[in-house]
C-alpha positions in Angstrom: 14.9 -59.1 43.3 12.7 -61.4 41.3 10.1 -58.7 40.9 12.8 -56.3 39.5 13.9 -58.9 37.0 10.4 -59.4 35.8 9.9 -55.6 35.3 13.2 -55.3 33.3 12.2 -58.3 31.1 8.7 -56.7 30.5 10.0 -53.2 29.4 11.2 -54.3 25.9 7.8 -55.9 25.3 6.0 -52.7 26.3 8.3 -50.6 24.1 7.7 -53.0 21.1 3.9 -52.9 21.6 4.0 -49.1 21.9 6.0 -48.8 18.7 3.6 -51.0 16.8 0.6 -48.9 17.9 2.4 -45.7 16.9 3.0 -47.1 13.4 -0.7 -48.1 13.1 -1.7 -44.6 14.1 0.7 -42.9 11.6 -0.6 -45.1 8.7 -4.2 -44.4 9.7 -3.6 -40.7 10.0 -1.9 -40.6 6.6 -4.8 -42.4 5.0 -7.2 -39.9 6.6 -5.3 -36.9 5.3 -5.3 -38.4 1.7 -9.0 -39.1 1.9 -10.0 -35.7 3.4 -7.7 -33.5 1.3 -9.8 -31.7 -1.4 -9.0 -32.5 -4.9 -6.8 -29.9 -6.6 -9.6 -28.6 -8.7 -11.7 -28.0 -5.6 -9.1 -26.0 -3.7 -9.0 -22.2 -3.6 -7.6 -21.0 -6.8 -5.2 -18.0 -7.2 -6.9 -14.6 -7.7 -7.7 -14.3 -11.4 -7.2 -10.6 -11.6 -3.8 -10.9 -10.0 -2.6 -13.5 -12.5 -4.0 -11.8 -15.6 -2.1 -9.4 -17.7 -3.1 -5.7 -17.9 -4.4 -5.0 -21.4 -2.3 -2.6 -23.6 -4.1 -1.1 -26.6 -0.9 0.3 -28.0 2.7 0.9 -27.4 5.2 -1.5 -25.7 4.8 -3.0 -22.3 6.6 -1.6 -19.3 8.4 -3.0 -16.3 7.5 -2.6 -12.8 7.3 -4.3 -9.4 5.1 -6.7 -7.6 2.2 -9.0 -8.3 -0.2 -8.6 -11.1 1.7 -10.0 -14.1 3.5 -8.1 -16.8 2.0 -5.6 -19.2 1.5 -7.0 -22.6 1.9 -5.5 -26.1 -0.5 -4.5 -28.8 -1.5 -8.1 -29.6 -3.1 -8.4 -26.3 -5.9 -6.0 -27.2 -7.5 -8.7 -29.3 -7.9 -10.9 -26.2 -10.4 -8.6 -24.6 -14.1 -9.5 -24.6 -16.9 -7.5 -26.2 -17.8 -4.1 -25.0 -20.5 -4.2 -22.3 -23.9 -2.7 -23.2 -24.7 0.5 -21.3 -28.3 -0.5 -21.1 -27.4 -3.8 -19.5 -25.1 -2.1 -17.0 -27.8 0.3 -16.0 -30.2 -2.6 -15.3 -27.8 -4.7 -13.3 -26.2 -1.9 -11.3 -29.6 -0.3 -10.3 -30.2 -2.6 -7.3 -26.9 -2.1 -5.4 -27.0 1.6 -6.2 -30.2 2.0 -4.1 -28.8 0.0 -1.1 -26.2 2.3 0.5 -28.6 4.5 2.4 -27.3 7.6 0.4 -26.9 8.4 -3.3 -23.9 6.6 -4.8 -22.0 8.4 -7.5 -20.6 6.0 -10.0 -18.8 5.7 -13.3 -17.6 2.7 -15.4 -15.0 3.3 -18.2 -13.6 1.1 -20.9 -9.8 1.7 -20.6 -9.1 0.7 -24.2 -11.5 3.1 -25.9 -11.9 5.5 -22.9 -15.6 5.2 -23.6 -17.9 5.9 -20.6 -20.1 2.9 -20.2 -22.1 4.0 -17.1 -22.4 7.4 -15.5 -24.3 8.3 -12.3 -23.3 11.9 -11.2 -19.7 11.1 -12.0 -18.7 14.7 -12.2 -19.9 15.6 -8.7 -16.9 16.4 -6.4 -16.9 14.3 -3.2 -14.6 13.5 -0.2 -12.6 10.5 -1.6 -11.1 9.2 1.7 -8.2 6.8 1.0 -8.9 6.5 -2.8 -7.0 9.7 -2.7 -3.9 7.5 -2.5 -4.4 6.5 -6.2 -3.9 10.1 -7.1 -0.9 10.6 -4.9 0.7 7.3 -6.2 0.2 8.2 -9.9 1.7 11.7 -9.3 4.7 10.3 -7.5 5.4 7.7 -10.2 5.1 10.2 -13.0 7.2 12.9 -11.2 10.0 10.7 -9.8 9.9 7.4 -11.8 9.3 3.9 -10.5 13.0 3.3 -9.7 13.5 6.4 -7.4 14.7 5.7 -3.9 14.7 7.7 -0.7 18.1 8.0 1.2 18.7 8.3 4.9 22.3 9.2 5.7 24.8 10.2 8.4 27.2 13.1 7.8 30.1 14.7 9.8 29.6 18.0 11.5 31.8 20.3 13.6 30.2 19.0 16.8 30.0 15.3 15.8 27.6 13.6 13.4 24.2 14.3 12.0 21.4 11.8 11.2 19.8 13.3 8.1 16.2 12.3 7.1 15.4 11.7 3.5 11.7 11.4 3.9 11.6 7.6 4.2 8.9 6.7 6.8 9.5 3.0 6.2 13.0 3.2 7.7 12.9 0.2 9.9 14.4 -0.3 13.4 15.5 -3.8 12.5 16.4 -5.5 9.2 13.3 -6.7 7.2 12.8 -10.4 6.7 10.3 -10.1 3.8 10.1 -8.3 0.5 10.6 -5.5 -0.1 13.6 -5.1 2.2 13.1 -1.7 3.8 16.1 0.5 4.8 17.3 -0.6 8.2 18.4 1.7 11.0 20.5 -1.2 12.3 22.4 -1.4 9.0 22.9 2.4 9.0 24.3 2.3 12.6 26.7 -0.6 11.8 28.1 1.3 8.7 28.3 4.5 10.7 30.1 2.8 13.6 32.6 1.2 11.2 33.4 4.5 9.7 33.8 6.2 13.1 36.0 3.5 14.6 38.2 3.6 11.5 38.9 7.2 12.4 39.5 6.4 16.0 36.2 7.8 17.2 34.3 5.8 19.9 32.3 8.6 21.5 30.2 11.2 19.6 27.5 13.8 19.7 24.5 12.9 17.5 22.4 15.7 16.1 19.5 15.1 13.7 18.2 16.9 10.6 14.5 16.7 9.5 14.7 19.9 7.4 13.8 18.3 4.1 10.1 19.0 4.8 8.6 22.3 5.7 5.5 23.6 7.4 3.0 22.1 9.8 3.2 18.4 10.6 -0.6 17.8 10.4 -2.9 18.8 7.5 -6.0 21.0 7.3 -9.0 18.8 7.5 -7.4 16.2 9.8 -9.3 15.3 12.9 -7.4 16.1 16.1 -7.5 12.4 17.2 -5.8 11.0 14.1 -2.2 11.2 15.6 -3.1 10.2 19.2 -5.1 7.2 18.0 -2.3 6.1 15.6 -3.9 6.6 12.2 -1.0 8.7 11.1 2.2 10.1 12.5 3.2 13.8 12.4 4.6 14.2 8.9 8.3 14.6 9.1 11.4 13.9 6.9 12.9 11.7 9.6 11.1 8.8 11.3 11.7 5.2 12.2 8.9 2.5 11.8 6.6 5.4 10.6 6.9 6.9 14.1 5.4 3.9 15.8 6.5 2.5 19.0 7.0 -0.9 17.2 7.4 -2.0 13.6 4.2 -2.3 11.6 3.1 -4.3 8.6 -0.1 -4.8 6.6 -1.4 -7.5 8.9 -0.4 -5.9 12.2 -2.0 -3.3 14.3 -2.3 -0.3 12.1 -3.0 2.0 15.0 0.1 1.3 17.2 1.0 4.3 19.3 3.0 7.1 17.6 5.8 9.3 18.8 4.9 12.9 19.3 8.3 14.0 17.9 9.3 11.3 15.3 12.7 12.9 14.5 13.8 13.0 18.1 12.6 9.4 18.6 14.6 8.3 15.6 17.7 10.0 16.9 17.4 8.1 20.3 16.9 4.8 18.5 19.9 5.5 16.3 22.0 6.3 19.4 21.0 3.0 21.0 22.0 1.2 17.8 25.3 2.9 17.7 26.1 1.9 21.3 25.4 -1.7 20.3 28.1 -1.4 17.7 30.7 0.0 20.1 30.2 3.8 19.7 28.9 5.8 22.6 26.5 8.4 21.2 24.8 11.3 23.0 21.7 12.8 21.4 22.1 16.5 20.8 19.7 18.8 19.0 17.7 19.2 15.8 19.9 21.0 13.3 20.4 21.6 9.6 23.4 19.6 8.4 26.2 21.6 6.8 26.1 21.7 3.0 28.7 19.4 1.4 29.2 17.7 4.7 31.2 14.5 4.4 29.0 11.4 4.3 29.8 8.6 6.7 27.1 6.1 5.7 23.7 5.8 4.0 20.8 3.4 3.4 18.1 3.5 0.7 14.5 2.7 0.6 13.1 0.1 -1.9 12.3 1.6 -5.3 9.3 3.9 -5.6 7.2 1.2 -7.4 7.5 -1.0 -4.3 6.6 1.9 -1.9 3.6 2.7 -4.1 2.4 -0.9 -4.0 2.7 -0.9 -0.2 0.9 2.4 0.1 -2.1 1.1 -1.9 -2.3 -2.4 -0.6 -2.0 -1.5 3.1 -3.6 2.0 2.7 -0.5 3.4 4.4 -1.3 7.0 5.4 2.3 7.9 6.4 3.9 6.7 3.2 1.2 8.4 1.1 2.1 11.7 2.8 5.8 11.1 2.2 5.1 10.4 -1.5 3.2 13.7 -1.9 6.1 15.6 -0.3 8.5 13.9 -2.6 6.4 15.2 -5.6 6.7 18.7 -4.2 10.5 18.4 -3.9 10.7 17.0 -7.5 8.7 20.0 -8.7 10.9 22.5 -6.7 8.0 23.5 -4.6 7.9 23.9 -0.8 7.7 20.4 0.9 4.7 21.2 2.9 1.0 20.3 2.6 0.2 23.3 0.3 3.3 22.7 -1.9 2.6 19.0 -2.1 -1.0 19.6 -3.1 0.0 22.0 -5.8 2.7 19.7 -7.1 0.4 16.6 -7.3 -2.2 18.7 -9.2 0.5 20.0 -11.6 1.7 16.5 -12.4 -1.8 15.3 -13.0 -2.3 18.2 -15.3 0.7 17.2 -17.3 -0.9 13.7 -17.7 -4.2 15.3 -18.7 -6.1 13.9 -15.8 -6.3 16.9 -13.3 -9.9 17.8 -13.9 -12.1 17.0 -10.9 -9.2 16.8 -8.5 -8.8 19.2 -5.5 -5.9 18.1 -3.3 -5.5 18.8 0.4 -3.3 16.0 1.6 -1.7 12.8 0.2 -3.4 10.2 2.3 -7.1 11.1 2.0 -7.5 11.6 5.7 -8.4 15.3 5.1 -12.1 16.1 4.6 -10.9 19.0 2.5 -10.0 16.8 -0.5 -12.5 16.8 -3.3 -12.4 14.3 -6.2 -15.0 13.2 -8.8 -15.6 9.6 -9.6 -14.8 10.5 -13.3 -11.3 11.7 -12.3 -10.5 8.6 -10.3 -11.6 6.3 -13.1 -9.6 8.3 -15.7 -6.4 8.0 -13.7 -7.0 4.2 -13.2 -7.7 3.8 -16.9 -4.5 5.7 -17.8 -2.4 3.4 -15.5 -4.0 0.3 -17.0 -2.7 1.0 -20.5 0.8 0.9 -21.9 0.9 4.6 -22.8 2.4 5.4 -19.3 4.2 2.2 -18.2 5.8 4.2 -15.3 2.3 4.2 -13.7 2.0 0.4 -13.6 2.5 0.1 -9.8 -0.8 2.0 -9.4 -2.5 -1.2 -10.7 -0.3 -3.8 -9.2 -0.5 -2.2 -5.8 -4.3 -2.3 -5.6 -5.7 -5.0 -3.2 -7.2 -8.1 -4.8 -10.8 -8.7 -3.7 -11.0 -11.5 -1.1 -7.2 -12.1 -1.1 -5.0 -9.1 -0.1 -4.7 -5.8 1.7 -7.8 -3.9 2.7 -9.9 -6.2 0.5 -8.7 -9.4 2.1 -11.7 -9.9 4.4 -14.3 -8.7 1.9 -16.1 -10.4 -1.0 -17.1 -13.4 1.0 -20.9 -13.2 0.9 -23.4 -14.5 -1.6 -23.8 -11.1 -3.3 -20.1 -10.4 -3.7 -18.3 -13.7 -4.0 -18.2 -13.5 -7.8 -15.9 -10.4 -7.4 -13.4 -12.4 -5.3 -10.2 -12.6 -7.4 -11.8 -10.7 -10.3 -11.7 -7.2 -8.8 -8.6 -5.2 -8.0 -9.4 -1.9 -6.2 -8.5 0.7 -3.6 -10.8 1.3 -0.7 -11.7 4.5 1.1 -13.4 5.0 4.4 -14.0 7.9 6.8 -16.7 8.3 9.4 -19.4 9.1 6.8 -17.6 8.3 3.6 -17.1 5.1 1.6 -15.4 4.8 -1.8 -14.1 2.1 -4.1 -12.1 2.5 -7.3 -10.3 0.1 -9.4 -10.5 -2.5 -12.2 -12.6 -5.6 -12.9 -12.6 -8.2 -15.6 -16.2 -9.0 -16.6 -17.5 -12.4 -17.5 -16.7 -11.8 -21.1 -13.0 -11.0 -20.3 -13.3 -7.2 -20.8 -11.2 -5.0 -18.5 -13.3 -2.2 -16.9 -12.2 0.7 -14.8 -14.7 2.0 -12.2 -15.1 4.4 -9.3 -18.0 4.3 -6.8 -18.2 7.0 -4.1 -20.8 7.9 -1.5 -20.7 10.7 1.2 -23.0 11.5 4.1 -23.8 7.9 4.9 -25.3 6.8 8.2 -23.7 3.3 8.0 -20.3 2.9 6.3 -20.6 -0.9 6.6 -23.8 -0.8 4.6 -22.3 1.5 2.1 -19.2 -0.6 1.8 -21.3 -3.7 1.0 -23.2 -1.8 -1.7 -19.9 -0.7 -3.3 -18.6 -4.3 -3.2 -21.8 -5.5 -4.8 -21.4 -3.0 -7.6 -17.9 -4.2 -8.4 -19.1 -7.8 -8.2 -21.9 -7.0 -10.7 -19.2 -5.8 -13.1 -17.2 -9.0 -12.5 -20.1 -11.3 -13.1 -21.7 -9.3 -15.9 -21.9 -10.9 -19.4 -23.3 -7.6 -20.6 -22.4 -7.6 -24.2 -24.4 -5.4 -26.5 
């Protein structure tokens, strides 16, 4: 009994000592954090190219989505630095040009004057790989406008209801938590179920309609393993999560398994969602919805400018193919690969930048695409000015070197670090192809458009480093004449 009393008396003392020791630890830890935290000026700074305004030599600025700052008016032209010297560029670019293991084709353009500052076989047509997405994005924005949205809807039919695809591969199986908020299959099911229950319907046949697109679901020039390995889904007007077995984002597994029949998979997911909202749905067949059918519910994609930004930042093959098909529809051409290719070229011709562009698909997966570095740089230069503000998302969607998208893990070495935060560009890689096209602010503050392309390389990693070095030379160059 006496032993128990002594223990009970000792416990408050133990608790007090423990509390005191804990307080000492907290104070010490806080002091260490203060001492070890880098000063503000030593911390990683925001990417310079993302924060800087795009120079506009004339005309008024335009609106648009995403990061990259607004587009400034004519007064901004005076803030650019001096024009780089062609001779200095030739000298400084010569080293990296010899380091890719194959001839690099290159061009550097001043977007303000459109003057070509450097040219190395820039009119030679090459396989562009994913830099093809710049072309697709520009054509989509010009043909449809940056505010255009893609609609997925549900309509009534004689047999039940029909899920009608509008060509939005970003239709998500669950509501998105981030920006932009993609159209949600869950929301569509909830709205559809509400409309059905209001009419007394709790059991329904669900057909599905993917007839907006025509022709084959894979492109000429695609490798047979692209769909099985998950690089792209069969191109259809109805898909959920881009045909993946699970949702995908920039920083997730880009090669998640794909459905062999995305429209059918979408219909089954929609039926499951309807059941969760109190409507028993049985999947029927692929049909063409009746014209003028009564609409029960609909959801819309983010505006096209946000879709373009996602396409370029994440190098999204599925969304790029969807954008190309939408251009075909806008131009009243067949929504197949051939129609999309013709439509994209026609839109570029209307912008005056079609020379040197031969289109086979929208994503750049096809080895049948042919593009010159000069063509890529001209399109980028056009988008970087205020003459076509509808093209602004082409610039804001490009990854920032060392910070975002497909350039997030690049520009970390001694020979490329100067380009981190100063280069904004689209990458392109196939088995023997490497390309890089975009914008860089040089050390004098001059905005430069560039395109570097190389084919028939033995090492794409070696070629990629050489292209990054070239862009970094531009960023670090005080090459005034």
